[in-house]
C-alpha angles and dihedrals in degrees: 000000000000124000120235119215126193106208115223108252093230091067090071088066088055106041095182088058088047092056090046088055092051091050094044090054092039089232111191100178131043128184109191141154111259092247089066093050090048092053090059093044098044094051092056093244092136090060095057105034138056129227104194096163102046113104104152128047115185126178138180143147100077141013115304110219109230092217092064092036089059090053089058093044091051090052094045106029093163098047124100115247121193133181108215123194137188138140115243091259093062094061100224125357140331103187137034137190120197108205106233101155141048111285116205120223089242094055129093117225117247116232088225130212132334123275122244117284089022134109119206127176142159114241121197125218090264091059096251126122115263121244128218109315096003119126126233144133117295109239127189138193137168144107093288091063117108115253090230146291115311111259090342109104091162093060090043092054090047095062108016122061123216090258091057097258113147120214103211099194089231122123109223147168135207124216131214091268093057097254117142122218129189118232094186146290110301092222090054092059114122121208112211123170090345092305126116115234124193112200092216094068092052092046092055089054097047090049088069093061114104111248096030113120099171136354140189125185121205142163119253108212116198137146091235101042101028116217108323132174118249129184116211110200135187107205125219112253112272095013118142092202113143131204090246090054090059094049094044092051091046092051090054095049113032138041111288094238090058095054111110110249090212133029121199127189111214133179096226144350123249109259136199120235088265092055099257120137114257096223094175089066094058093076091058090047091051091050091053091048091051091052090051090053091053091052 
């Protein structure tokens, strides 16, 4: 008996109007991509508006930064927040994590436990199932899994085995309580000095630096530069943070090989039509910024 509202896209450019829409319709549940939640939090909208009807906040599609998540939790301490996860082929999710404890800004959110009628496991490179704390690819199977890609058997064979097991392309771990966590996308891994670097772990660290509003870390592949690590940062309004500040702080806190070689301040990240960050475009943006610096 609930009513479903599709929010006009333009409202996400005017968060106060967005909140007014939610209140006008007495919306009690939202299910958004994290980028949309971050827009509202980063523009200070939660400090100047009220959301008396909202009781459930669900998000999926990309990593939810805990810094912005905590802004929402502070505003709605009695609401239920849940991190939902699922590869495209699961239409829609395969795991969920209801946030029932304090999450530090330096933490990454688990993706939780598997949904009903769903089998999730972490498979190591040798084909065996990972134990507590071991890394491997997150694999999924169940009746909710798509049969394959329409008229694209090559793509289907690439990600779904004959026995119906989906290879998600996500590197994951499982803890002693049975909660799964994502380490990063396997294809996003950067190899530097023989070491594997996952952008997500660097992003979580940079988020804790005062003056950082949003951050994405990506590799910049180029014949001249080789693959280097670049941090793309949106600064908080009025911040006097410098690129050297970020690197100096990183050098003092994390392993040297993980420190981004270049830091770029940008006004916005490239987004898909659904509001997700197009991470694969950041490498090209970084390459262009490097060329401008040389000139």
